[in-house]
N, CA, C and O atoms as a MOPAC input file, in Angstrom:
PM7 MOZYME 1SCF
protein

 N      0.85400 1    -1.05800 1     0.01500 1
 C     -0.06800 1     0.04400 1    -0.01200 1
 C      0.81900 1     1.14600 1     0.13600 1
 O      1.78300 1     1.13800 1     0.90200 1
 N      0.46000 1     2.18400 1    -0.66900 1
 C      1.38500 1     3.57700 1    -0.91700 1
 C      1.22500 1     4.31000 1     0.04800 1
 O      2.14900 1     5.06000 1     0.36200 1
 N      0.01500 1     4.30600 1     0.79300 1
 C     -0.32000 1     5.29800 1     1.82900 1
 C     -1.29900 1     4.66200 1     2.79300 1
 O     -1.75300 1     3.52900 1     2.63700 1
 N     -1.56800 1     5.40000 1     3.71500 1
 C     -2.71000 1     4.95000 1     4.83000 1
 C     -3.06400 1     6.21800 1     5.34700 1
 O     -2.16700 1     7.05200 1     5.47000 1
 N     -4.31500 1     6.52300 1     5.69500 1
 C     -4.95200 1     7.57000 1     6.14100 1
 C     -5.91800 1     7.01300 1     7.18000 1
 O     -6.77800 1     6.22100 1     6.79400 1
 N     -5.84800 1     7.36500 1     8.49300 1
 C     -6.74600 1     7.14500 1     9.57700 1
 C     -6.89900 1     8.14000 1    10.67400 1
 O     -6.12500 1     9.08400 1    10.83200 1
 N     -7.90900 1     7.89300 1    11.40900 1
 C     -8.13400 1     8.57400 1    12.81000 1
 C     -7.36400 1     7.99600 1    13.90600 1
 O     -7.76600 1     6.93800 1    14.39100 1
 N     -6.33000 1     8.54200 1    14.35300 1
 C     -5.50100 1     8.13400 1    15.67700 1
 C     -6.37500 1     8.30400 1    16.75000 1
 O     -6.24000 1     9.46000 1    17.15100 1
 N     -7.07600 1     7.79800 1    17.30000 1
 C     -7.88100 1     8.01300 1    18.41700 1
 C     -7.18200 1     8.21200 1    19.58600 1
 O     -7.52700 1     9.15600 1    20.29700 1
 N     -6.03900 1     7.33300 1    20.00800 1
 C     -5.52700 1     7.49900 1    20.99700 1
 C     -5.02300 1     9.23300 1    21.27600 1
 O     -5.16700 1     9.78100 1    22.36800 1
 N     -4.35300 1     9.99400 1    19.91400 1
 C     -3.95400 1    11.28200 1    19.97600 1
 C     -4.78600 1    12.15900 1    19.50400 1
 O     -4.60600 1    13.36900 1    19.64400 1
 N     -5.91000 1    11.58400 1    18.81900 1
 C     -6.88800 1    12.50200 1    18.19600 1
 C     -6.65000 1    13.38500 1    17.16900 1
 O     -7.04500 1    14.54200 1    17.02700 1
 N     -5.94200 1    12.68500 1    16.45700 1
 C     -5.28000 1    13.60500 1    15.17000 1
 C     -5.63100 1    12.65900 1    13.75900 1
 O     -5.85400 1    11.45100 1    13.83300 1
 N     -5.63500 1    13.23700 1    12.79900 1
 C     -5.49800 1    12.37300 1    11.56000 1
 C     -3.92200 1    12.17600 1    11.26300 1
 O     -3.01500 1    12.99600 1    11.39600 1
 N     -3.87800 1    10.91400 1    10.84700 1
 C     -2.62400 1    10.49100 1    10.19200 1
 C     -2.44200 1     9.99800 1     9.01300 1
 O     -2.95800 1     8.94500 1     8.63800 1
 N     -1.61100 1    10.79400 1     8.24900 1
 C     -1.38100 1    10.14500 1     6.89400 1
 C      0.32200 1     9.53900 1     6.89500 1
 O      1.27100 1    10.15500 1     7.38200 1
 N      0.38200 1     8.35500 1     6.30100 1
 C      1.51600 1     7.76300 1     6.30000 1
 C      1.84200 1     7.35500 1     4.86400 1
 O      1.08500 1     6.57500 1     4.28600 1
 N      2.86300 1     7.81200 1     4.29600 1
 C      3.23900 1     7.59000 1     2.98500 1
 C      4.49800 1     6.48300 1     2.89800 1
 O      5.54900 1     6.57600 1     3.53100 1
 N      4.18000 1     5.53900 1     2.06900 1
 C      5.21900 1     4.17800 1     2.15400 1
 C      5.83800 1     4.32500 1     0.70600 1
 O      6.99600 1     3.90800 1     0.69000 1
 N      5.49900 1     4.69000 1    -0.23200 1
 C      6.11500 1     4.68300 1    -1.45700 1
 C      5.86300 1     5.95600 1    -2.36200 1
 O      4.95600 1     6.66800 1    -1.92900 1
 N      6.39300 1     6.34200 1    -3.38200 1
 C      6.29200 1     7.48500 1    -3.93600 1
 C      4.92100 1     7.37000 1    -4.55700 1
 O      4.47300 1     6.29900 1    -4.96600 1
 N      4.19800 1     8.65100 1    -4.61400 1
 C      2.84400 1     9.09700 1    -5.02200 1
 C      2.81700 1     9.78800 1    -6.48500 1
 O      3.68500 1    10.58100 1    -6.84900 1
 N      1.84900 1     9.44000 1    -7.18400 1
 C      1.85300 1    10.07300 1    -8.40700 1
 C      0.44900 1    10.84100 1    -8.51500 1
 O     -0.28800 1    10.81900 1    -7.52900 1
 N      0.06500 1    11.49500 1    -9.63300 1
 C     -1.10300 1    12.42300 1    -9.34000 1
 C     -2.28600 1    11.90500 1    -9.14200 1
 O     -3.21100 1    12.54100 1    -8.63600 1
 N     -2.36900 1    10.58700 1    -9.56000 1
 C     -3.75200 1     9.66000 1    -9.41600 1
 C     -3.82700 1     9.18200 1    -8.07500 1
 O     -4.91900 1     8.90700 1    -7.57800 1
 N     -2.55500 1     9.03800 1    -7.33100 1
 C     -2.93500 1     8.76700 1    -5.88000 1
 C     -3.15700 1    10.02400 1    -5.29500 1
 O     -4.06700 1    10.03000 1    -4.46700 1
 N     -2.53800 1    11.17100 1    -5.50700 1
 C     -3.10000 1    12.52900 1    -5.03000 1
 C     -4.38800 1    12.57800 1    -5.08500 1
 O     -4.92600 1    12.80100 1    -4.00100 1
 N     -5.18700 1    12.42400 1    -6.13500 1
 C     -6.36800 1    12.59300 1    -6.51100 1
 C     -7.39000 1    11.74300 1    -5.64200 1
 O     -8.48000 1    12.11300 1    -5.20300 1
 N     -6.77600 1    10.53400 1    -5.50600 1
 C     -7.52500 1     9.55100 1    -4.67100 1
 C     -7.62200 1     9.64700 1    -3.36800 1
 O     -8.65100 1     9.27800 1    -2.80400 1
 N     -6.43400 1    10.22400 1    -2.59900 1
 C     -6.12900 1    10.36700 1    -1.09500 1
 C     -6.74100 1    11.62600 1    -0.48900 1
 O     -7.20500 1    11.67000 1     0.65000 1
 N     -6.70200 1    12.69600 1    -1.38900 1
 C     -7.23700 1    13.89500 1    -0.96300 1
 C     -8.62000 1    13.89800 1    -0.44200 1
 O     -8.85800 1    14.35300 1     0.67700 1
 N     -9.58100 1    13.39100 1    -1.23300 1
 C    -10.94700 1    13.17100 1    -0.71400 1
 C    -10.98400 1    12.61400 1     0.50500 1
 O    -11.70200 1    13.02300 1     1.41700 1
 N    -10.09600 1    11.51500 1     0.58600 1
 C    -10.16200 1    10.64300 1     1.88700 1
 C     -9.79200 1    11.62400 1     3.00300 1
 O    -10.54900 1    11.62900 1     3.97300 1
 N     -8.86000 1    12.36400 1     3.01200 1
 C     -8.36100 1    13.28200 1     3.99900 1
 C     -9.54400 1    14.38200 1     4.37200 1
 O     -9.92600 1    14.75000 1     5.48300 1
 N     -9.88300 1    14.68200 1     3.37100 1
 C    -11.12500 1    15.88600 1     3.45000 1
 C    -12.42500 1    14.90400 1     4.25400 1
 O    -12.88100 1    15.44300 1     5.26300 1
 N    -12.85100 1    13.94000 1     3.99200 1
 C    -13.88100 1    13.29800 1     4.59900 1
 C    -13.63700 1    12.90200 1     5.79400 1
 O    -14.46300 1    13.03100 1     6.69800 1
 N    -12.33700 1    12.30400 1     5.97500 1
 C    -11.90100 1    12.17400 1     7.42300 1
 C    -11.97000 1    13.42500 1     8.13900 1
 O    -12.85700 1    13.36800 1     8.99100 1
 N    -11.41400 1    14.45100 1     8.11900 1
 C    -11.51700 1    15.75400 1     8.56400 1
 C    -12.65700 1    16.29800 1     9.14800 1
 O    -12.80400 1    16.88200 1    10.22200 1
 N    -13.81000 1    15.87200 1     7.84800 1
 C    -15.07900 1    16.41100 1     8.25800 1
 C    -15.77400 1    15.78200 1     9.00000 1
 O    -16.61700 1    16.36200 1     9.68400 1
 N    -15.61700 1    14.55500 1     9.05100 1
 C    -16.52800 1    13.39700 1     9.58600 1
 C    -16.03400 1    13.49100 1    11.32700 1
 O    -16.84600 1    13.50800 1    12.25200 1
 N    -14.65100 1    13.53900 1    11.47500 1
 C    -14.24100 1    13.80400 1    12.73200 1
 C    -14.23500 1    15.12000 1    13.35800 1
 O    -14.18100 1    15.24900 1    14.58100 1
 N    -14.28400 1    15.99500 1    12.63000 1
 C    -13.99400 1    17.64000 1    13.15800 1
 C    -12.46100 1    17.93300 1    13.39900 1
 O    -12.05600 1    18.99200 1    13.87700 1
 N    -11.67800 1    16.91900 1    13.03200 1
 C    -10.25300 1    17.21900 1    13.50900 1
 C     -9.27400 1    18.24800 1    12.66400 1
 O     -9.16200 1    18.24200 1    11.43800 1
 N     -8.62800 1    19.07900 1    13.52400 1
 C     -8.16500 1    20.14800 1    12.55900 1
 C     -6.39200 1    19.96600 1    12.62100 1
 O     -5.63000 1    20.81800 1    12.16600 1
 N     -6.02500 1    18.92100 1    13.15600 1
 C     -4.75000 1    18.43500 1    13.27800 1
 C     -4.42400 1    17.37400 1    12.32000 1
 O     -5.28400 1    16.50900 1    12.15100 1
 N     -3.18700 1    17.28400 1    11.58400 1
 C     -2.68300 1    16.30500 1    10.79700 1
 C     -1.40800 1    15.74900 1    11.10300 1
 O     -0.57000 1    16.60300 1    11.39300 1
 N     -1.01800 1    14.57600 1    11.12300 1
 C      0.35000 1    14.32500 1    11.37600 1
 C      0.85700 1    13.50700 1    10.29000 1
 O      0.48300 1    12.33600 1    10.22700 1
 N      1.79200 1    14.05100 1     9.28800 1
 C      2.27000 1    13.17500 1     8.06700 1
 C      3.52600 1    12.47600 1     8.35600 1
 O      4.56200 1    13.05700 1     8.68200 1
 N      3.38400 1    11.09300 1     8.21400 1
 C      4.73700 1    10.23000 1     8.49400 1
 C      5.32000 1    10.08800 1     7.10200 1
 O      4.65900 1     9.63100 1     6.17000 1
 N      6.60000 1    10.50000 1     6.98400 1
 C      7.55200 1    10.39200 1     5.64100 1
 C      8.73400 1     9.77700 1     6.00300 1
 O      9.81100 1     9.95900 1     5.43500 1
 N      8.49600 1     8.88100 1     7.16400 1
 C     10.03100 1     8.12000 1     7.50200 1
 C     10.47000 1     6.98800 1     6.90900 1
 O     11.41600 1     6.31700 1     7.31900 1
 N      9.64500 1     6.69700 1     5.71300 1
 C     10.03700 1     5.44200 1     5.00000 1
 C     11.15300 1     5.56000 1     4.25600 1
 O     11.57200 1     4.61800 1     3.58400 1
 N     11.76000 1     6.76500 1     4.30500 1
 C     13.07600 1     7.05300 1     3.45600 1
 C     13.12000 1     7.78400 1     2.03600 1
 O     12.49900 1     8.82600 1     1.82600 1
 N     13.71800 1     7.29900 1     1.31500 1
 C     13.79400 1     8.26100 1    -0.12600 1
 C     12.96300 1     7.89600 1    -1.09300 1
 O     12.80500 1     8.53400 1    -2.13400 1
 N     12.31400 1     6.71400 1    -0.75800 1
 C     11.28600 1     6.15800 1    -1.47900 1
 C      9.96600 1     6.96200 1    -1.34300 1
 O      9.11900 1     6.66600 1    -2.18600 1
 N      9.58500 1     8.03100 1    -0.34500 1
 C      8.47600 1     8.55600 1    -0.14600 1
 C      8.74400 1     9.95600 1    -0.63800 1
 O      8.98700 1    10.95600 1     0.03700 1
 N      8.64900 1     9.82500 1    -2.00000 1
 C      8.56800 1    11.31300 1    -2.81500 1
 C      7.53400 1    11.66700 1    -3.74000 1
 O      6.77900 1    10.72100 1    -3.96900 1
 N      7.28900 1    12.60800 1    -4.27800 1
 C      6.20700 1    12.92400 1    -5.17700 1
 C      7.23200 1    13.34300 1    -6.60000 1
 O      8.36300 1    13.81500 1    -6.71700 1
 N      6.24200 1    12.92300 1    -7.49200 1
 C      7.06000 1    13.16700 1    -8.79600 1
 C      6.15700 1    14.61300 1    -9.23500 1
 O      5.26000 1    15.11300 1    -8.55600 1
 N      6.62200 1    15.06600 1   -10.43500 1
 C      6.24500 1    16.18300 1   -11.01900 1
 C      4.48000 1    16.43100 1   -10.90800 1
 O      3.89100 1    17.30500 1   -10.27200 1
 N      3.97900 1    15.46600 1   -11.65900 1
 C      2.50300 1    15.20500 1   -11.94900 1
 C      1.94200 1    15.56300 1   -10.25100 1
 O      1.23800 1    16.51800 1    -9.92300 1
 N      2.44000 1    14.59200 1    -9.43800 1
 C      1.89400 1    14.36500 1    -8.02900 1
 C      1.95800 1    15.92300 1    -7.49600 1
 O      0.92900 1    16.42800 1    -7.04700 1
 N      3.02500 1    16.57900 1    -7.54500 1
 C      3.23200 1    18.01400 1    -6.91100 1
 C      2.25600 1    18.84700 1    -7.52300 1
 O      1.70500 1    19.70100 1    -6.82900 1
 N      1.93800 1    18.71100 1    -8.82900 1
 C      0.86100 1    19.75600 1    -9.36400 1
 C     -0.53300 1    19.44500 1    -9.07200 1
 O     -1.45500 1    20.25900 1    -9.04700 1
 N     -0.61100 1    18.00700 1    -8.82300 1
 C     -1.92100 1    17.60100 1    -8.17900 1
 C     -2.23100 1    18.14200 1    -6.79800 1
 O     -3.35100 1    18.52500 1    -6.46000 1
 N     -1.23600 1    18.14400 1    -6.08300 1
 C     -1.33900 1    18.71800 1    -4.56200 1
 C     -1.64400 1    20.14900 1    -4.66400 1
 O     -2.22300 1    20.66500 1    -3.70800 1
 N     -1.35900 1    20.81900 1    -5.61900 1
 C     -1.45000 1    22.21500 1    -5.81800 1
 C     -2.79500 1    22.55200 1    -6.07600 1
 O     -3.34100 1    23.55700 1    -5.61900 1
 N     -3.50100 1    21.45300 1    -7.03700 1
 C     -4.94600 1    21.63200 1    -7.47500 1
 C     -5.89100 1    21.00300 1    -6.33400 1
 O     -7.03900 1    21.44700 1    -6.30000 1
 N     -5.59400 1    20.18100 1    -5.55300 1
 C     -6.33700 1    19.53500 1    -4.47100 1
 C     -5.89200 1    20.27800 1    -3.15700 1
 O     -6.66100 1    20.03600 1    -2.22700 1
 N     -5.08800 1    20.92800 1    -2.90900 1
 C     -4.73200 1    21.29300 1    -1.54600 1
 C     -5.81400 1    21.90100 1    -0.93100 1
 O     -6.66600 1    22.55200 1    -1.53500 1
 N     -5.79400 1    21.68900 1     0.30900 1
 C     -6.82000 1    22.11600 1     1.35300 1
 C     -6.28000 1    23.00500 1     2.45900 1
 O     -6.27800 1    22.61500 1     3.62700 1
 N     -5.80000 1    24.25600 1     2.08000 1
 C     -5.19700 1    25.21700 1     2.88900 1
 C     -5.62600 1    25.47800 1     4.47500 1
 O     -4.88400 1    25.48800 1     5.45700 1
 N     -7.22200 1    25.70900 1     4.40100 1
 C     -7.98300 1    25.95900 1     5.29100 1
 C     -8.57800 1    24.98200 1     6.19400 1
 O     -9.29400 1    25.28100 1     7.15000 1
 N     -8.17300 1    23.52100 1     5.76900 1
 C     -8.77500 1    22.68800 1     6.36300 1
 C     -8.08200 1    22.33800 1     7.95500 1
 O     -8.76300 1    22.09100 1     8.94900 1
 N     -6.75800 1    22.37700 1     7.92200 1
 C     -6.07200 1    22.27300 1     9.15600 1
 C     -5.43600 1    23.13800 1     9.62200 1
 O     -4.65000 1    23.79700 1     8.94100 1
 N     -5.68100 1    23.38500 1    11.21300 1
 C     -5.11800 1    24.54100 1    12.05600 1
 C     -3.29100 1    24.11000 1    12.13800 1
 O     -2.41400 1    24.96200 1    12.28100 1
 N     -3.07000 1    22.80500 1    12.02600 1
 C     -1.66000 1    22.39400 1    12.32900 1
 C     -1.48500 1    21.40900 1    11.51900 1
 O     -2.43600 1    20.64400 1    11.35700 1
 N     -0.16900 1    21.15700 1    10.76500 1
 C      0.25600 1    19.94100 1     9.69700 1
 C      1.66300 1    19.86700 1    10.58600 1
 O      2.45500 1    20.79200 1    10.76500 1
 N      1.75600 1    18.42200 1    11.12300 1
 C      2.94300 1    17.98700 1    11.57100 1
 C      3.58900 1    17.00400 1    10.61100 1
 O      2.95300 1    16.06900 1    10.12400 1
 N      4.93800 1    17.25000 1    10.33800 1
 C      5.47800 1    16.45800 1     9.32700 1
 C      6.71800 1    15.91300 1    10.06700 1
 O      7.41800 1    16.69000 1    10.71700 1
 N      7.06000 1    14.36600 1     9.97100 1
 C      8.30000 1    14.06900 1    10.50700 1
 C      8.67800 1    12.85700 1     9.69300 1
 O      7.96600 1    12.01800 1     9.14000 1
 N     10.12700 1    13.00200 1     9.77300 1
 C     10.58300 1    11.78800 1     9.10000 1
 C     10.95500 1    12.12500 1     7.52000 1
 O     11.20000 1    11.20000 1     6.74600 1
 N     10.97700 1    13.19900 1     7.18600 1
 C     11.29600 1    13.39300 1     5.96300 1
 C     12.93500 1    13.74100 1     5.56900 1
 O     13.78800 1    14.27800 1     6.27500 1
 N     13.02300 1    13.29100 1     4.34800 1
 C     14.66000 1    13.39500 1     4.04600 1
 C     14.56800 1    14.82800 1     3.47800 1
 O     13.55100 1    15.49400 1     3.28400 1
 N     15.86500 1    15.15700 1     3.25300 1
 C     16.07600 1    16.70600 1     3.01100 1
 C     15.37300 1    16.88300 1     1.42300 1
 O     14.99300 1    18.02600 1     1.16900 1
 N     15.23300 1    16.13900 1     0.65500 1
 C     14.80700 1    16.52200 1    -0.67700 1
 C     13.24500 1    16.66300 1    -0.41600 1
 O     12.64200 1    17.64700 1    -0.84500 1
 N     12.73700 1    15.86500 1     0.15000 1
 C     11.05200 1    15.74300 1     0.54700 1
 C     10.73100 1    16.69500 1     1.27100 1
 O      9.57300 1    17.11100 1     1.29600 1
 N     11.73400 1    17.23100 1     2.01800 1
 C     11.52800 1    18.41600 1     2.85000 1
 C     11.42600 1    19.72500 1     2.18400 1
 O     10.74000 1    20.65200 1     2.61600 1
 N     12.14100 1    19.76100 1     1.10800 1
 C     12.43500 1    20.84200 1     0.22000 1
 C     11.20200 1    21.12600 1    -0.56300 1
 O     10.64400 1    22.21800 1    -0.67000 1
 N     10.80800 1    19.84600 1    -1.16400 1
 C      9.51700 1    19.82300 1    -2.01800 1
 C      8.20100 1    20.18200 1    -1.21800 1
 O      7.27600 1    20.74600 1    -1.80400 1
 N      8.11800 1    19.85000 1     0.14200 1
 C      6.90700 1    20.08400 1     0.86100 1
 C      6.86300 1    21.44400 1     1.15500 1
 O      5.80300 1    22.06100 1     1.26300 1
 N      8.07800 1    21.98800 1     1.30200 1
 C      8.10500 1    23.54700 1     1.59400 1
 C      7.64200 1    24.44000 1     0.57500 1
 O      7.02100 1    25.46900 1     0.84200 1
 N      7.94000 1    24.05700 1    -0.63400 1
 C      7.41900 1    24.67600 1    -1.63600 1
 C      5.98700 1    24.37200 1    -1.84700 1
 O      5.14200 1    25.23000 1    -2.10100 1
 N      5.78400 1    23.24000 1    -1.74200 1
 C      4.15600 1    23.01100 1    -1.91900 1
 C      3.35500 1    23.63700 1    -0.78000 1
 O      2.20700 1    23.96900 1    -1.07400 1
 N      3.73600 1    23.83800 1     0.37900 1
 C      3.16300 1    24.22800 1     1.33100 1
 C      3.03200 1    25.91200 1     1.14500 1
 O      2.06400 1    26.53200 1     1.58600 1
 N      4.04400 1    26.48800 1     0.49500 1
 C      4.25500 1    27.77100 1     0.41800 1
 C      2.99800 1    28.32200 1    -0.51400 1
 O      2.15500 1    29.18400 1    -0.26300 1
 N      3.18100 1    27.56100 1    -1.59300 1
 C      1.96500 1    27.47100 1    -2.80300 1
 C      0.71500 1    27.53800 1    -2.53100 1
 O     -0.07500 1    28.37300 1    -2.97200 1
 N      0.43200 1    26.42900 1    -1.60100 1
 C     -0.72200 1    26.37200 1    -1.26200 1
 C     -1.15600 1    27.22900 1     0.08400 1
 O     -2.21900 1    26.94200 1     0.63400 1
 N     -0.46800 1    28.09700 1     0.51600 1
 C     -0.65700 1    28.95500 1     1.72400 1
 C     -0.97100 1    28.26700 1     2.86400 1
 O     -1.93800 1    28.61400 1     3.54200 1
 N     -0.25700 1    27.30400 1     3.17500 1
 C     -0.47600 1    26.49600 1     4.61500 1
 C      0.90500 1    26.25800 1     5.10900 1
 O      1.10800 1    25.31600 1     5.87500 1
 N      1.93900 1    27.09700 1     4.70200 1
 C      3.25200 1    27.08400 1     5.37400 1
 C      3.29900 1    27.57300 1     6.61800 1
 O      4.18500 1    27.11700 1     7.34200 1
 N      2.49500 1    28.47400 1     7.10600 1
 C      2.41700 1    28.96900 1     8.58700 1
 C      1.98100 1    27.98700 1     9.50400 1
 O      2.34900 1    27.92800 1    10.67700 1
 N      1.01800 1    27.05300 1     8.83000 1
 C      0.56500 1    26.21900 1     9.86800 1
 C      1.24500 1    24.66400 1     9.76700 1
 O      0.85600 1    23.64000 1    10.32900 1
 N      2.17000 1    24.81700 1     9.03200 1
 C      3.13900 1    23.49000 1     8.85800 1
 C      4.59100 1    23.70800 1     9.64800 1
 O      5.28500 1    24.71900 1     9.54600 1
 N      4.91500 1    22.47000 1    10.50500 1
 C      6.11100 1    22.46800 1    10.80500 1
 C      6.80600 1    21.20500 1    10.66100 1
 O      6.00800 1    20.27800 1    10.52800 1
 N      8.11500 1    20.82700 1    10.64000 1
 C      8.56100 1    19.69000 1    10.43000 1
 C      9.25700 1    19.16600 1    11.72700 1
 O      9.45700 1    19.98100 1    12.62800 1
 N      9.61900 1    17.94000 1    11.87800 1
 C     10.05900 1    17.40800 1    13.11000 1
 C     10.84600 1    16.19200 1    12.64400 1
 O     10.56800 1    15.49400 1    11.66900 1
 N     11.89600 1    16.03500 1    13.50300 1
 C     12.56100 1    14.95200 1    13.16700 1
 C     12.10500 1    13.46400 1    13.96900 1
 O     12.50300 1    12.35900 1    13.60000 1
 N     11.35700 1    13.65900 1    14.92100 1
 C     10.53300 1    12.57000 1    15.50500 1
 C      8.95900 1    12.54000 1    15.65200 1
 O      8.36800 1    13.59900 1    15.85900 1
 N      8.35900 1    11.50400 1    15.56100 1
 C      6.98700 1    11.56700 1    15.82500 1
 C      6.48900 1    12.22700 1    17.13200 1
 O      5.49000 1    12.94100 1    17.21500 1
 N      7.44300 1    11.84200 1    18.28400 1
 C      7.03500 1    12.40700 1    19.65700 1
 C      6.97500 1    13.80500 1    19.63200 1
 O      6.07900 1    14.49500 1    20.11700 1
 N      8.12100 1    14.24200 1    18.95500 1
 C      8.02900 1    15.82600 1    18.77800 1
 C      6.84300 1    16.62400 1    18.02900 1
 O      6.28200 1    17.68500 1    18.30400 1
 N      6.67600 1    15.67100 1    16.94100 1
 C      5.62500 1    16.06200 1    16.14400 1
 C      4.30700 1    16.16000 1    16.88800 1
 O      3.62200 1    17.18100 1    16.82100 1
 N      3.93500 1    15.04300 1    17.63600 1
 C      2.65300 1    15.02100 1    18.48200 1
 C      2.44100 1    16.08700 1    19.17600 1
 O      1.40000 1    16.74500 1    19.19700 1
 N      3.98300 1    16.39400 1    20.09400 1
 C      3.85700 1    17.34000 1    21.19800 1
 C      3.39400 1    18.44100 1    20.66000 1
 O      2.54400 1    19.03300 1    21.32500 1
 N      3.75800 1    18.97900 1    19.45900 1
 C      3.79400 1    20.30000 1    18.99200 1
 C      1.79100 1    20.46900 1    18.62800 1
 O      1.06700 1    21.43700 1    18.85900 1
 N      1.45400 1    19.21100 1    18.05200 1
 C      0.17400 1    19.23400 1    17.67400 1
 C     -0.76000 1    19.27500 1    19.06200 1
 O     -1.96900 1    19.45300 1    18.90800 1
 N     -0.35000 1    19.15100 1    20.10200 1
 C     -1.00700 1    18.88800 1    21.25200 1
 C     -0.97600 1    20.30000 1    22.18800 1
 O     -1.65500 1    20.55100 1    23.18400 1
 N      0.07400 1    21.15100 1    21.50600 1
 C      0.16600 1    22.21400 1    22.20300 1
 C     -1.15500 1    23.36300 1    22.27500 1
 O     -1.04900 1    24.38400 1    22.95300 1

């Protein structure tokens, strides 16, 4: 499975875990899932796990799809952990374009990311 999206009830956040590179079709598939989960739960915090290493990247088509399907007002806080330097750079560009960079922070560990979300 390329990704997983779920409600982490223990921490009361939405979780997204990317296990492989995503393409534009993957983005078009997962974005409505995240949006529905956020609406159904009322949660405004998401934690994104990119710790699977260099394989968790986005190609040009996927980055374009993210720009088109971004939900900048959906989340108050977006915590990303485990991103390699290349993925971090790509994510920063995408979050700037989608106007969600102010609500997004990068962390080395999951514990740090969760602590920030709970502040």
